[in-house]
N, CA, C and O of each residue as an XYZ file, in Angstrom:
924
protein
N       3.429     76.140      1.344
C       4.740     76.469      0.383
C       4.380     75.468     -0.880
O       4.159     76.056     -1.939
N       4.308     74.274     -0.894
C       4.048     73.406     -1.747
C       2.909     73.586     -2.648
O       2.934     73.278     -3.839
N       1.800     74.153     -1.970
C       0.637     74.444     -2.484
C       0.588     75.452     -3.473
O       0.143     75.332     -4.614
N       1.188     76.677     -2.830
C       1.592     77.975     -3.384
C       2.278     77.678     -4.549
O       1.969     78.353     -5.530
N       3.202     76.765     -4.693
C       4.103     76.546     -5.939
C       3.311     75.996     -6.919
O       3.450     76.370     -8.084
N       2.410     75.067     -6.583
C       1.480     74.274     -7.529
C       0.553     75.134     -8.136
O       0.352     75.142     -9.351
N      -0.117     75.984     -7.190
C      -1.089     77.163     -8.010
C      -0.446     77.945     -8.745
O      -0.997     78.196     -9.817
N       0.743     78.530     -8.513
C       1.510     79.525     -9.369
C       1.744     78.787    -10.477
O       1.351     79.333    -11.508
N       2.316     77.600    -10.626
C       2.683     76.854    -11.879
C       1.385     76.690    -12.884
O       1.385     76.842    -14.106
N       0.336     76.355    -12.074
C      -1.119     76.375    -13.061
C      -1.528     77.727    -13.569
O      -2.224     77.861    -14.575
N      -1.047     78.792    -12.798
C      -1.560     80.059    -13.525
C      -0.492     80.330    -14.307
O      -0.890     81.117    -15.166
N       0.798     80.064    -14.483
C       1.714     80.370    -15.459
C       1.088     79.601    -16.748
O       1.043     80.186    -17.830
N       0.674     78.454    -16.620
C       0.500     77.538    -17.620
C      -0.759     78.004    -18.514
O      -0.940     77.816    -19.717
N      -1.609     78.695    -17.538
C      -2.796     79.333    -18.216
C      -2.390     80.668    -19.012
O      -2.975     80.914    -20.067
N      -1.524     81.425    -18.586
C      -0.899     82.298    -19.239
C      -0.187     81.862    -20.737
O      -0.355     82.400    -21.831
N       0.557     80.844    -20.427
C       1.212     80.447    -21.876
C       0.185     79.963    -22.710
O       0.356     80.327    -23.874
N      -0.849     79.254    -22.530
C      -1.856     78.879    -23.226
C      -2.529     79.991    -23.956
O      -2.850     79.783    -25.126
N      -2.791     81.184    -23.391
C      -3.188     82.442    -23.920
C      -2.361     83.160    -25.070
O      -2.760     83.574    -26.158
N      -0.996     83.187    -24.469
C       0.048     83.879    -25.327
C       0.249     82.718    -26.691
O       0.669     83.147    -27.765
N      -0.043     81.450    -26.544
C       0.176     80.706    -27.922
C      -0.827     81.020    -28.508
O      -0.623     81.399    -29.661
N      -2.217     81.015    -28.056
C      -3.084     81.247    -28.829
C      -3.076     82.730    -29.694
O      -3.139     82.822    -30.920
N      -3.000     83.657    -28.896
C      -2.789     84.912    -29.614
C      -1.817     85.206    -30.527
O      -1.960     86.056    -31.407
N      -0.557     84.359    -30.316
C       0.712     84.556    -31.154
C       0.223     84.089    -32.651
O       0.332     84.748    -33.685
N      -0.285     82.916    -32.512
C      -0.574     82.289    -33.939
C      -2.012     83.163    -34.657
O      -2.196     83.357    -35.858
N      -2.746     83.512    -33.721
C      -3.807     84.187    -34.142
C      -3.298     85.635    -34.973
O      -3.794     86.068    -36.013
N      -2.235     86.196    -34.238
C      -1.632     87.401    -35.187
C      -0.869     87.034    -36.245
O      -0.812     87.726    -37.261
N      -0.204     85.895    -36.096
C       0.566     85.718    -37.488
C      -0.343     85.341    -38.518
O      -0.146     85.660    -39.690
N      -1.383     84.643    -38.124
C      -2.473     84.301    -39.177
C      -3.375     85.445    -39.717
O      -4.112     85.275    -40.688
N      -3.300     86.406    -39.164
C      -3.989     87.841    -39.865
C      -3.261     88.068    -40.962
O      -3.884     88.388    -41.975
N      -1.985     87.974    -41.019
C      -1.347     88.485    -42.254
C      -0.679     87.658    -43.043
O      -0.062     88.075    -44.023
N      -0.733     86.222    -42.659
C       0.130     85.150    -43.627
C      -0.751     84.916    -44.757
O      -0.070     84.674    -45.754
N      -1.930     84.893    -44.981
C      -2.477     84.844    -46.491
C      -2.461     85.957    -47.274
O      -2.655     85.887    -48.488
N      -2.193     87.253    -46.543
C      -2.306     88.494    -47.421
C      -1.056     89.027    -47.756
O      -1.014     90.067    -48.414
N       0.109     88.385    -47.350
C       1.353     89.006    -47.563
C       1.862     89.005    -49.066
O       2.435     89.951    -49.607
N       1.534     87.689    -49.696
C       1.955     87.499    -50.990
C       1.078     88.322    -52.045
O       1.506     88.426    -53.195
N       0.058     88.815    -51.741
C      -1.181     89.665    -52.297
C      -0.766     90.997    -52.379
O      -0.785     91.678    -53.404
N      -0.287     91.446    -50.967
C       0.369     92.827    -50.667
C       1.692     93.098    -51.532
O       1.825     94.130    -52.191
N       2.672     92.074    -51.474
C       3.906     92.148    -52.523
C       3.419     92.417    -53.910
O       3.797     93.380    -54.578
N       2.663     91.623    -54.262
C       2.277     91.662    -55.584
C       1.705     92.982    -55.982
O       2.103     93.473    -57.038
N       0.813     93.619    -55.258
C       0.357     94.967    -55.277
C       1.537     96.112    -55.563
O       1.491     97.050    -56.359
N       2.551     95.750    -54.703
C       3.875     96.872    -54.778
C       4.665     96.716    -56.005
O       5.653     97.391    -56.292
N       4.030     95.549    -56.875
C       5.085     95.279    -58.149
C       5.921     94.210    -57.980
O       6.666     93.990    -58.935
N       6.027     93.332    -56.838
C       7.050     92.301    -56.819
C       6.801     91.298    -57.574
O       5.612     91.035    -57.751
N       7.706     90.556    -58.153
C       7.631     89.279    -59.070
C       7.326     88.206    -58.083
O       7.485     88.326    -56.869
N       6.837     87.056    -58.747
C       6.656     85.840    -58.011
C       8.154     85.254    -57.210
O       8.263     84.649    -56.144
N       9.052     85.633    -58.036
C      10.312     85.229    -57.552
C      10.719     85.901    -56.460
O      11.332     85.307    -55.573
N      10.461     87.105    -56.383
C      10.924     88.180    -55.303
C       9.997     87.517    -53.886
O      10.516     87.175    -52.823
N       8.769     87.464    -54.160
C       7.847     86.717    -53.074
C       8.415     85.555    -52.547
O       8.558     85.473    -51.327
N       8.790     84.565    -53.347
C       9.159     83.137    -53.086
C      10.819     83.369    -52.235
O      11.209     82.678    -51.294
N      11.463     84.334    -52.774
C      12.797     84.678    -52.053
C      12.734     85.146    -50.650
O      13.530     84.776    -49.787
N      11.516     86.179    -50.405
C      11.398     86.535    -49.293
C      10.731     85.483    -48.281
O      10.910     85.538    -47.064
N       9.949     84.527    -48.917
C       9.325     83.349    -47.812
C      10.473     82.582    -47.719
O      10.646     82.160    -46.575
N      11.267     82.273    -48.471
C      12.426     81.371    -48.129
C      13.516     81.810    -47.182
O      14.012     81.019    -46.380
N      13.880     83.043    -47.273
C      14.592     83.879    -46.495
C      14.229     83.961    -45.042
O      15.066     83.879    -44.143
N      12.844     84.139    -44.837
C      12.304     84.164    -43.706
C      12.355     82.640    -43.033
O      12.735     82.644    -41.862
N      12.090     81.583    -43.492
C      12.048     80.386    -43.172
C      13.519     79.815    -42.644
O      13.750     79.104    -41.666
N      14.500     80.413    -43.698
C      15.788     79.885    -43.578
C      16.286     80.697    -42.179
O      17.061     80.066    -41.461
N      16.001     81.675    -41.866
C      16.512     82.673    -40.816
C      15.813     81.922    -39.382
O      16.444     81.789    -38.333
N      14.556     81.525    -39.564
C      13.881     80.995    -38.355
C      14.802     79.494    -38.111
O      15.141     79.192    -36.967
N      15.074     78.821    -39.012
C      15.772     77.675    -38.756
C      17.403     78.039    -38.125
O      17.855     77.315    -37.239
N      18.046     78.963    -38.549
C      19.228     79.497    -38.050
C      19.286     80.026    -36.695
O      20.205     79.770    -35.917
N      18.296     80.762    -36.429
C      18.101     81.761    -35.133
C      17.318     80.902    -34.216
O      17.366     81.292    -33.049
N      16.475     79.635    -34.464
C      16.176     79.155    -33.549
C      17.181     78.602    -32.210
O      16.822     78.754    -31.042
N      18.206     78.084    -32.516
C      19.095     77.688    -31.539
C      19.587     78.753    -30.901
O      19.877     78.617    -29.712
N      19.761     79.890    -31.482
C      20.360     81.145    -30.750
C      19.353     81.520    -29.746
O      19.640     81.693    -28.561
N      18.241     81.635    -30.203
C      17.252     82.339    -29.181
C      16.880     81.339    -28.145
O      16.427     81.725    -27.067
N      17.020     80.253    -28.371
C      16.930     79.052    -27.291
C      18.050     79.099    -26.212
O      17.899     79.147    -24.991
N      19.206     79.075    -26.925
C      20.423     79.365    -26.121
C      20.412     80.716    -25.171
O      20.893     80.834    -24.044
N      19.820     81.553    -25.846
C      19.864     83.064    -25.156
C      19.008     82.771    -23.776
O      19.398     83.034    -22.639
N      17.715     82.147    -24.149
C      16.652     82.008    -23.192
C      17.409     81.090    -21.999
O      17.054     81.280    -20.836
N      18.241     80.297    -22.233
C      18.933     79.394    -21.312
C      19.567     80.170    -20.257
O      19.310     80.206    -19.054
N      20.762     81.006    -21.189
C      21.592     81.806    -20.342
C      20.831     83.082    -19.410
O      21.083     83.395    -18.247
N      19.948     83.612    -20.233
C      19.181     84.767    -19.659
C      18.130     84.162    -18.642
O      18.304     83.720    -17.506
N      17.081     84.272    -19.344
C      15.764     83.626    -18.695
C      14.574     83.605    -19.534
O      14.534     84.520    -20.357
N      13.607     82.803    -19.532
C      12.516     82.750    -20.577
C      11.901     83.857    -20.630
O      11.737     84.363    -21.740
N      11.485     84.412    -19.643
C      10.480     85.451    -19.461
C      11.117     86.698    -20.116
O      10.380     87.280    -20.912
N      12.232     87.164    -19.947
C      13.059     88.162    -20.404
C      13.227     88.046    -21.976
O      12.899     89.000    -22.681
N      13.733     86.887    -22.526
C      13.669     86.797    -23.873
C      12.421     86.966    -24.550
O      12.330     87.605    -25.598
N      11.226     86.278    -23.842
C       9.978     86.230    -24.476
C       9.397     87.937    -24.495
O       8.941     88.377    -25.550
N       9.455     88.732    -23.377
C       9.054     89.855    -23.539
C      10.163     90.787    -24.430
O       9.804     91.914    -24.771
N      11.265     90.391    -24.732
C      12.108     91.252    -25.709
C      11.682     91.068    -27.062
O      11.574     92.005    -27.853
N      11.422     89.799    -27.355
C      11.087     89.172    -28.678
C       9.490     89.587    -29.047
O       9.171     89.854    -30.206
N       8.722     89.607    -28.161
C       7.320     90.277    -28.443
C       7.368     91.554    -28.778
O       6.839     91.956    -29.815
N       8.078     92.431    -27.849
C       8.142     93.931    -28.202
C       8.799     94.243    -29.682
O       8.398     95.152    -30.408
N       9.778     93.423    -29.984
C      10.436     93.785    -31.324
C       9.366     93.401    -32.570
O       9.219     94.110    -33.565
N       8.572     92.005    -32.293
C       7.611     91.771    -33.196
C       6.432     92.619    -33.529
O       5.797     92.663    -34.582
N       6.251     93.346    -32.319
C       4.913     94.433    -32.535
C       5.464     95.434    -33.058
O       4.682     96.163    -33.669
N       6.771     95.815    -33.045
C       7.417     97.221    -33.772
C       7.322     96.796    -35.022
O       6.747     97.526    -35.830
N       7.855     95.551    -35.440
C       8.185     95.335    -36.986
C       6.930     95.185    -37.706
O       6.723     95.815    -38.744
N       6.003     94.304    -37.159
C       4.727     94.196    -37.856
C       4.007     95.733    -37.913
O       3.360     95.961    -38.936
N       4.070     96.723    -36.962
C       3.642     97.690    -37.141
C       4.034     98.694    -38.359
O       3.287     99.432    -39.002
N       5.473     98.491    -38.483
C       6.159     99.088    -39.496
C       5.861     98.541    -40.922
O       5.915     99.272    -41.911
N       5.558     97.281    -40.977
C       5.051     96.450    -42.026
C       3.873     97.097    -42.845
O       3.777     97.265    -44.061
N       3.066     97.387    -41.900
C       1.826     97.924    -42.596
C       2.163     99.557    -43.219
O       1.509    100.196    -44.044
N       3.221     99.883    -42.610
C       3.281    101.602    -42.781
C       4.313    101.765    -43.977
O       4.476    102.930    -44.338
N       5.006    100.834    -44.622
C       5.968    100.981    -45.800
C       5.484    100.549    -47.136
O       4.686     99.612    -47.138
N       5.769    100.977    -48.072
C       5.338    100.542    -49.378
C       7.035    100.018    -49.909
O       7.143     99.601    -51.062
N       8.058    100.065    -49.175
C       9.306     99.566    -49.816
C       9.464     98.050    -49.689
O       9.373     97.452    -48.616
N       9.704     97.483    -50.860
C      10.027     96.157    -50.812
C      11.291     95.758    -50.039
O      11.290     94.706    -49.401
N      12.522     96.668    -50.075
C      13.775     96.564    -49.538
C      13.412     96.630    -47.822
O      13.785     95.764    -47.031
N      12.775     97.595    -47.526
C      12.317     97.674    -46.121
C      11.558     96.601    -45.464
O      11.672     96.316    -44.272
N      10.836     96.063    -46.243
C       9.778     94.868    -45.993
C      10.902     93.623    -45.836
O      10.845     92.817    -44.907
N      11.768     93.594    -46.718
C      12.684     92.451    -46.798
C      13.468     92.572    -45.334
O      13.726     91.567    -44.671
N      13.806     93.880    -44.919
C      14.595     94.050    -43.940
C      13.797     93.544    -42.625
O      14.321     92.820    -41.778
N      12.580     93.973    -42.566
C      11.757     93.769    -41.458
C      11.276     92.192    -41.295
O      11.022     91.733    -40.181
N      11.177     91.432    -42.462
C      11.187     90.133    -42.372
C      12.388     89.421    -41.911
O      12.351     88.324    -41.353
N      13.464     90.096    -42.170
C      14.662     89.238    -41.584
C      14.611     89.466    -40.210
O      14.892     88.488    -39.517
N      14.281     90.667    -39.542
C      14.415     90.701    -38.323
C      13.062     89.713    -37.550
O      13.245     88.965    -36.590
N      12.121     89.872    -38.036
C      11.143     88.981    -37.514
C      11.445     87.409    -37.547
O      11.173     86.678    -36.595
N      12.073     86.929    -38.818
C      12.737     85.707    -38.692
C      13.604     85.463    -37.497
O      13.484     84.409    -36.874
N      14.385     86.285    -37.177
C      15.436     86.333    -36.153
C      14.675     86.160    -34.748
O      15.156     85.362    -33.943
N      13.577     86.828    -34.436
C      13.110     86.828    -33.173
C      11.946     86.479    -32.990
O      11.423     86.708    -31.899
N      11.299     85.887    -33.931
C       9.706     85.275    -33.769
C       9.692     83.940    -33.460
O       9.398     83.126    -34.335
N       9.995     83.556    -32.227
C       9.990     82.216    -31.621
C       9.439     81.957    -30.689
O       9.901     81.154    -29.878
N       8.046     82.691    -30.497
C       7.171     82.808    -29.209
C       6.807     81.465    -29.073
O       6.902     81.078    -27.909
N       6.356     80.482    -30.009
C       5.956     79.120    -29.585
C       6.997     78.262    -29.182
O       6.647     77.307    -28.488
N       8.319     78.385    -29.480
C       9.570     77.562    -29.041
C       9.604     77.958    -27.538
O       9.518     77.096    -26.663
N       9.733     79.309    -27.253
C       9.959     79.751    -25.871
C       8.821     79.305    -25.088
O       9.013     78.993    -23.913
N       7.582     79.231    -25.626
C       6.534     78.779    -24.639
C       6.550     77.296    -24.188
O       6.091     76.851    -23.136
N       7.251     76.522    -25.323
C       7.268     75.105    -25.195
C       8.323     74.895    -24.214
O       8.192     73.974    -23.408
N       9.564     75.798    -24.181
C      10.559     75.703    -23.243
C      10.291     75.799    -22.002
O      10.823     75.107    -21.134
N       9.191     76.919    -21.751
C       8.615     77.217    -20.548
C       7.773     76.218    -19.832
O       7.780     76.129    -18.605
N       6.981     75.399    -20.681
C       6.286     74.390    -20.420
C       7.227     73.008    -19.771
O       6.916     72.268    -18.838
N       8.296     72.984    -20.518
C       9.247     71.828    -20.286
C       9.809     72.274    -18.644
O       9.959     71.443    -17.749
N      10.075     73.787    -18.489
C      10.566     74.129    -17.172
C       9.520     73.769    -15.980
O       9.790     73.295    -14.876
N       8.277     74.120    -16.500
C       7.193     74.030    -15.239
C       6.462     72.685    -15.122
O       5.885     72.470    -14.056
N       6.416     71.739    -16.102
C       5.625     70.615    -15.957
C       6.325     69.377    -15.832
O       7.336     69.203    -16.512
N       5.841     68.333    -14.908
C       6.486     67.277    -14.692
C       6.523     66.437    -15.934
O       5.538     66.459    -16.672
N       7.665     65.625    -16.268
C       7.753     64.965    -17.802
C       6.448     64.098    -18.075
O       5.966     63.977    -19.201
N       5.903     63.483    -16.880
C       4.795     62.638    -17.464
C       3.700     63.464    -17.945
O       3.045     62.940    -18.846
N       3.319     64.677    -17.556
C       2.215     65.584    -17.840
C       2.688     66.480    -18.920
O       1.799     67.215    -19.351
N       3.795     66.609    -19.446
C       4.095     67.555    -20.431
C       3.731     67.276    -21.976
O       3.788     68.142    -22.850
N       3.332     65.872    -22.189
C       2.774     65.364    -23.491
C       1.279     66.345    -23.674
O       0.953     67.030    -24.644
N       0.638     66.156    -22.547
C      -0.704     66.798    -22.459
C      -0.776     68.020    -22.495
O      -1.658     68.557    -23.164
N       0.228     68.819    -21.711
C       0.269     70.237    -21.743
C       0.780     70.777    -23.281
O       0.256     71.793    -23.737
N       1.586     70.218    -23.880
C       2.015     70.451    -25.206
C       0.730     70.345    -26.303
O       0.445     71.139    -27.199
N       0.101     69.175    -25.949
C      -1.104     68.946    -26.777
C      -2.146     70.290    -26.644
O      -2.540     70.950    -27.606
N      -2.456     70.504    -25.383
C      -3.364     71.646    -25.248
C      -2.908     72.914    -25.724
O      -3.758     73.688    -26.165
N      -1.471     73.320    -25.705
C      -0.959     74.421    -26.209
C      -1.082     74.652    -27.797
O      -1.412     75.658    -28.425
N      -0.713     73.403    -28.214
C      -0.755     73.275    -29.747
C      -2.178     73.459    -30.202
O      -2.389     74.048    -31.262
N      -3.264     72.948    -29.399
C      -4.550     73.142    -30.008
C      -5.174     74.535    -30.053
O      -5.964     74.957    -30.898
N      -4.649     75.210    -28.929
C      -5.100     76.672    -28.774
C      -4.175     77.467    -29.745
O      -4.735     78.448    -30.236
N      -3.135     77.303    -30.057
C      -2.211     77.924    -31.015
C      -2.979     77.772    -32.564
O      -3.115     78.648    -33.418
N      -3.435     76.305    -32.598
C      -3.955     75.999    -33.889
C      -5.125     76.743    -34.300
O      -5.369     77.154    -35.435
N      -5.992     76.901    -33.001
C      -7.299     77.617    -33.239
C      -7.075     79.059    -33.584
O      -7.777     79.695    -34.370
N      -5.891     79.587    -32.836
C      -5.686     80.992    -33.334
C      -5.327     81.237    -34.725
O      -5.724     82.254    -35.294
N      -4.453     80.193    -35.426
C      -4.331     80.370    -36.642
C      -5.200     79.887    -37.729
O      -4.934     79.987    -38.927
N      -6.220     79.376    -37.242
C      -7.704     79.071    -37.935
C      -8.339     80.269    -38.047
O      -8.424     80.741    -39.181
N      -8.875     80.959    -36.998
C      -9.213     82.311    -36.787
C      -8.909     83.528    -37.525
O      -9.681     84.182    -38.226
N      -7.502     83.777    -37.237
C      -6.397     84.572    -37.991
C      -6.854     85.180    -39.354
O      -7.267     86.317    -39.581
N      -6.660     84.053    -40.261
C      -6.794     84.302    -41.822
C      -8.317     84.885    -42.087
O      -8.535     85.804    -42.876
N      -9.258     84.270    -41.375
C     -10.500     84.768    -41.546
C     -10.899     86.277    -41.048
O     -11.705     86.951    -41.691
N     -10.326     86.712    -39.957
C     -10.323     87.823    -39.666
C      -9.637     88.792    -40.399
O     -10.134     89.891    -40.645
N      -8.284     88.376    -40.841
C      -7.445     89.565    -41.573
C      -7.989     89.274    -43.276
O      -7.718     90.160    -44.087
N      -8.618     88.240    -43.682
C      -9.229     88.496    -45.062
C     -10.516     89.280    -44.964
O     -10.915     89.849    -45.980
N     -11.126     89.357    -43.969
C     -12.413     90.384    -43.854
C     -11.733     91.684    -43.857
O     -12.136     92.483    -44.703
N     -10.646     92.110    -42.969
C     -10.274     93.433    -42.786
C      -9.452     93.837    -44.227
O      -9.329     94.996    -44.624
N      -8.988     92.795    -44.829
C      -8.130     93.282    -46.111
C      -8.968     93.977    -47.281
O      -8.502     94.617    -48.224
N     -10.438     93.679    -46.982
C     -11.547     94.036    -47.936
C     -11.603     95.683    -48.105
O     -11.988     96.326    -49.082
N     -11.070     96.177    -46.779
C     -11.337     97.665    -46.757
C     -10.103     98.296    -47.526
O      -9.115     97.651    -47.879
N     -10.299     99.617    -47.728
C      -9.111    100.294    -48.342
C      -8.058    100.575    -47.355
O      -8.275    101.141    -46.284
N      -6.846    100.137    -47.777
C      -5.690    100.135    -47.071
C      -5.639     98.919    -46.005
O      -4.973     98.962    -44.971
N      -6.362     97.938    -46.370
C      -6.693     96.784    -45.610
C      -5.591     96.222    -44.944
O      -5.792     95.732    -43.832
N      -4.195     96.202    -45.540
C      -3.141     95.436    -45.082
C      -2.655     96.298    -44.016
O      -2.072     95.744    -43.084
N      -2.804     97.638    -43.996
C      -2.064     98.300    -43.140
C      -3.031     98.384    -41.842
O      -2.579     98.731    -40.751
N      -4.267     98.074    -42.017
C      -5.078     97.897    -40.779
C      -4.834     96.526    -40.051
O      -4.823     96.418    -38.825
N      -4.626     95.418    -40.991
C      -4.266     94.032    -40.294
C      -2.855     94.090    -39.723
O      -2.674     93.469    -38.675
N      -1.964     94.660    -40.192
C      -0.634     94.940    -39.684
C      -0.551     95.752    -38.374
O       0.177     95.399    -37.446
N      -1.406     96.968    -38.332
C      -1.599     97.293    -36.816
C      -2.377     96.659    -35.961
O      -2.149     96.915    -34.778
N      -3.467     95.699    -36.254
C      -4.088     94.838    -35.381
C      -2.927     93.653    -35.005
O      -2.868     93.182    -33.869
N      -2.098     93.267    -35.995
C      -0.985     92.207    -35.567
C      -0.211     92.849    -34.578
O       0.000     92.351    -33.473
N       0.250     94.031    -34.982
C       1.169     94.662    -33.690
C       0.432     94.927    -32.396
O       1.057     94.760    -31.349
N      -0.696     95.280    -32.358
C      -1.383     95.311    -31.183
C      -1.667     94.197    -30.235
O      -1.697     94.304    -29.009
N      -1.924     92.841    -31.109
C      -2.056     91.711    -30.570
C      -0.525     91.336    -29.876
O      -0.522     91.101    -28.668
N       0.688     91.283    -30.582
C       1.926     91.178    -29.956
C       2.037     92.211    -28.818
O       2.565     91.803    -27.784
N       1.661     93.350    -28.854
C       1.504     94.258    -27.926
C       0.920     93.803    -26.600
O       1.464     94.014    -25.516
N      -0.295     93.125    -26.779
C      -1.024     92.645    -25.842
C      -0.297     91.376    -25.185
O      -0.288     91.196    -23.967
N       0.201     90.672    -25.938
C       1.131     89.554    -25.215
C       2.105     90.042    -24.615
O       2.483     89.381    -23.647
N       2.719     91.073    -24.862
C       3.725     91.739    -24.231
C       3.310     92.288    -22.751
O       3.988     92.168    -21.730
N       2.201     92.839    -22.858
C       1.621     93.462    -21.497
C       0.992     92.273    -20.697
O       0.899     92.448    -19.482
N       0.551     91.094    -21.212
C       0.142     90.150    -20.417
C       1.506     89.471    -19.663
O       1.516     89.033    -18.513
N       2.649     89.496    -20.602
C       3.781     88.949    -19.798
C       4.389     90.028    -18.734
O       4.975     89.605    -17.738
N       4.275     91.108    -18.909
C       4.720     92.041    -17.913
C       3.954     92.383    -16.672
O       4.402     92.899    -15.649
N       2.701     92.004    -16.935
C       1.639     92.095    -15.821
C       1.801     91.070    -14.528
O       1.994     89.859    -14.633
N       1.681     91.815    -13.275
C       1.959     90.805    -12.356
C       0.890     89.649    -12.478
O      -0.212     89.745    -13.019
N       1.421     88.562    -11.881
C       0.771     87.146    -12.150
C      -0.682     87.181    -11.738
O      -1.492     86.774    -12.570
N      -1.144     87.629    -10.518
C      -2.390     87.323    -10.128
C      -3.464     88.238    -11.021
O      -4.519     87.756    -11.432
N      -3.111     89.452    -11.239
C      -3.780     90.231    -12.066
C      -3.955     89.876    -13.569
O      -4.998     90.123    -14.174
N      -2.892     89.294    -14.125
C      -2.998     88.727    -15.560
C      -3.831     87.397    -15.555
O      -4.663     87.274    -16.455
N      -3.682     86.294    -14.548
C      -4.461     85.188    -14.426
C      -5.981     85.492    -14.293
O      -6.776     84.910    -15.030
N      -6.422     86.449    -13.307
C      -7.804     86.989    -13.232
C      -8.562     87.315    -14.548
O      -9.617     86.805    -14.927
N      -7.577     88.567    -15.367
C      -7.888     88.940    -16.685
C      -8.291     87.538    -17.611
O      -9.399     87.318    -18.100
N      -7.212     86.758    -17.697
C      -7.453     85.833    -18.560
C      -8.637     84.783    -18.319
O      -9.395     84.406    -19.212
N      -8.680     84.423    -17.167
C      -9.790     83.483    -16.838
C     -11.060     84.053    -16.902
O     -12.032     83.304    -16.993
N     -11.222     85.431    -16.865
C     -12.486     85.990    -16.907
C     -12.926     86.562    -18.228
O     -14.116     86.719    -18.501
N     -11.927     86.872    -19.048
C     -12.036     87.467    -20.387
C     -11.615     86.431    -21.520
O     -12.408     85.930    -22.317
N     -10.594     86.248    -21.481
C      -9.812     85.378    -22.721
C     -10.370     84.215    -22.799
O     -11.052     83.989    -23.799
N     -10.224     83.165    -21.755
C     -10.517     81.770    -21.686
C     -12.477     81.821    -21.998
O     -12.891     81.081    -22.890
N     -13.287     82.513    -21.391
C     -14.576     82.437    -21.876
C     -14.804     82.622    -23.525
O     -15.656     82.053    -24.208
N     -13.849     83.531    -23.938
C     -14.320     83.854    -25.476
C     -13.660     82.575    -26.222
O     -14.238     82.145    -27.220
N     -12.583     82.013    -25.818
C     -11.976     80.885    -26.459
C     -13.028     79.780    -26.565
O     -13.309     79.283    -27.655
N     -13.656     79.369    -25.327
C     -14.622     78.311    -25.058
C     -15.535     78.723    -26.148
O     -15.704     77.892    -27.041
N     -16.120     79.794    -26.234
C     -17.235     80.040    -26.823
C     -16.935     79.775    -28.357
O     -17.807     79.315    -29.094
N     -15.746     80.066    -28.773
C     -15.281     79.698    -30.157
C     -15.341     78.169    -30.297
O     -15.875     77.573    -31.232
N     -14.743     77.635    -29.282
C     -14.813     75.989    -29.378
C     -16.051     75.367    -29.374
O     -16.383     74.419    -30.086
N     -16.758     75.972    -28.495
C     -18.402     75.162    -28.324
C     -19.360     75.716    -29.297
O     -20.333     75.054    -29.661
N     -19.132     76.859    -29.716
C     -20.347     77.580    -30.765
C     -21.235     77.615    -29.899
O     -22.157     76.932    -30.346
N     -21.575     78.112    -28.663
C     -22.631     78.143    -27.935
C     -23.202     79.571    -28.451
O     -22.508     80.301    -29.158
N     -24.460     79.903    -28.065
C     -25.091     81.067    -28.578
C     -24.460     82.318    -27.947
O     -23.722     82.179    -26.971
N     -24.692     83.413    -28.408
C     -23.793     84.635    -27.846
C     -24.716     84.923    -26.565
O     -24.100     85.465    -25.648
N     -26.003     84.680    -26.336
C     -26.432     84.931    -25.250
C     -25.984     84.242    -24.082
O     -25.964     84.818    -22.994
N     -25.615     83.033    -24.224
C     -25.048     82.301    -23.189
C     -23.339     82.779    -22.619
O     -22.893     82.610    -21.484
N     -22.704     83.334    -23.676
C     -21.422     83.948    -23.301
C     -21.713     85.309    -22.631
O     -20.988     85.724    -21.726
N     -22.832     86.033    -23.105
C     -22.942     87.325    -22.475
C     -23.411     87.091    -21.003
O     -22.972     87.711    -20.034
N     -24.316     86.160    -20.967
C     -24.715     85.724    -19.535
C     -23.559     85.345    -18.548
O     -23.492     85.706    -17.373
N     -22.674     84.570    -19.209
C     -21.372     84.126    -18.379
C     -20.502     85.289    -17.892
O     -20.039     85.437    -16.760
N     -20.355     86.153    -19.048
C     -19.451     87.289    -18.761
C     -19.935     88.422    -17.720
O     -19.183     89.247    -17.200
N     -21.447     88.305    -17.488
C     -22.000     89.082    -16.580
C     -22.004     88.438    -15.044
O     -22.503     89.020    -14.081
N     -21.474     87.362    -14.994
C     -21.685     86.626    -13.638
C     -20.607     87.242    -12.879
O     -19.767     87.912    -13.479
N     -20.534     87.041    -11.295
C     -19.618     87.626    -10.422
C     -18.225     86.893    -10.755
O     -18.274     85.804    -11.326
N     -17.175     87.373    -10.465
C     -15.770     86.634    -10.741
C     -15.575     85.469    -10.054
O     -14.753     84.656    -10.478
N     -16.186     85.266     -9.086
C     -16.023     84.002     -8.015
C     -16.748     82.920     -8.842
O     -16.365     81.753     -8.760
N     -17.762     83.259     -9.620
C     -18.635     82.265    -10.124
C     -18.123     81.689    -11.478
O     -18.722     80.810    -12.099
N     -16.731     82.382    -11.953
C     -16.501     82.022    -13.352
C     -15.425     81.187    -12.913
O     -14.420     81.575    -12.318
N     -15.726     79.920    -13.275
C     -14.774     78.697    -13.056
C     -14.985     77.895    -14.228
O     -15.632     76.850    -14.162
N     -14.430     78.359    -15.403
C     -14.775     77.866    -16.630
C     -13.553     77.008    -16.981
O     -12.489     77.628    -16.983
N     -13.499     75.707    -17.276
C     -12.301     74.993    -17.881
C     -12.371     74.745    -19.203
O     -13.416     74.231    -19.602
N     -11.323     75.035    -20.162
C     -11.347     74.961    -21.320
C     -11.270     73.469    -21.611
O     -12.167     72.955    -22.280
N     -10.141     72.659    -21.101
C      -9.950     71.337    -21.162
C     -10.502     70.535    -19.815
O     -10.453     71.103    -18.723
N     -10.953     69.386    -19.925
C     -11.374     68.801    -18.924
C     -10.186     68.196    -18.261
O      -9.271     67.826    -18.997
N     -10.064     68.034    -16.903
C      -9.096     67.557    -16.306
C      -8.787     66.043    -16.568
O      -7.836     65.501    -16.006
């Protein structure tokens, strides 16, 4: 029984790492393009600054509310709900040319976009206090990696015609993937994460040749025991 609980805890932490990475990767896709997109719609610098300040201010105000909600309800339910709303809002963000509509969507995103905070709360619930700092560090490292890669990918996509629309759709898709990861049965999603997501992240970190990554992905599942971080 105790061993089963420990294994389940480790599997859940792997899922949290993946969600943290994908979350800031998705945010990083649109973050450097947002001001340029608004300028193309005719917005002034003051309007862009107001939108950014409003989003940040709402984040500060809504953080304690989302945290309290996750305490009363449960972390997973709140995480699934906020991920689904984020996916919907980012999808609409690329489909509208109305600054008023964009302003409203940013307000909604400011209220619900607290994925990193919820993941940290889940780590606090699952991990003993002595090991929390290490787990927080690993989660933050993967999230930062996502935020490094995101702007590069988003910048390249934005070069296409209607590039911001494509970037927004991709961002919505990544939030949807996080939602699917969260609703998928634990054993299935952990197996997928360890066989697909972790090898790719490890490849980005270690900069190994593509042939090595391809060879790794072609191995039988029982041979795929890759660790992103040493024990």
